[in-house]
N, C-alpha and C positions, 0 to 999 in steps of 0.2 A: 150372424156368427158371433160368439162371445169374443170380446177383444183379447182375452187371455188364452184363447184356444189357438194353437198353431196348426194351420192346415197341413195334412200329411204331404210329405214330398214323395217323389218317385223312389228315392233312396230308402226313405223310411218304410214305404209300402213293400218294397222288395226285401228289405231286411226282415220285416214282420212275416212275409210269406216264406222266406228261407227258414226262419225259426219254426214256423208252423209245420212246414214240410219235414224238417228234421225231427220234431217231436212226433209227428204222425208216423214217420218211418220207424221210430223206436216202438211206438204203440202197435203198429201193424205187425212187427216181428213178434212181439209178445202175444198178441191175439192169435196170430197164425199158429204158433207153437201150442197154445191152449186148444185151438180148434182141431189141430191134428191129433192131439191126445184124446179129445172128446170123440172124434170120429172113430178112432181105433177102438175106444172103449165101447161105443155103440155097436160097432161091427162085431166085436168079439162076443158081446152079450146078446146080440140079435135083438136089441131093443129099439124103440121108436122115440121120436120127439113129439112134443105137442105142436099143434098147428100154429100156436103163438110164436114158437121159435122159428118156424119156417117163414111166417109173415115178417118177423123182424129181420131175418136174414135177407129176404128179398128187398126190404126197404133199404137196408145198408148197401146192398149191391147197387141199387138205383142211385143212391147218394154218391157212392164211389165212382160210378160212371160219369155222373155230372161233374164231380170234382176233377176227374181225369180229363174231361173235355175242357174244363175251365183252365186247368194247368197247361194243356196243349195250346189254348188260345194265348195265354200269357207268353209261352215260349215263342210262338209264332210272332207275336207283337215285338218281342225283344230281338228276334232275328231280323225283322223288317225295319228296325229303327235306324239302320245304317243307310 
């Protein structure tokens, strides 16, 4: 390890996670609004999406499930610390 590199502390890690979750929350709200508009537009025009959009959506869903599980693990670890 570089002697000028400070190893992350638990507090630093939790702060970084808190900031990431806060930013993700904002991003998710914006994306959800855009997705709802796109869905309504697609339904009203009776159009379809390319297979590529479906593949990307499924990939995102899998990543979000993994992130959700990891966040649950962090919360369980925090609860058990006492």
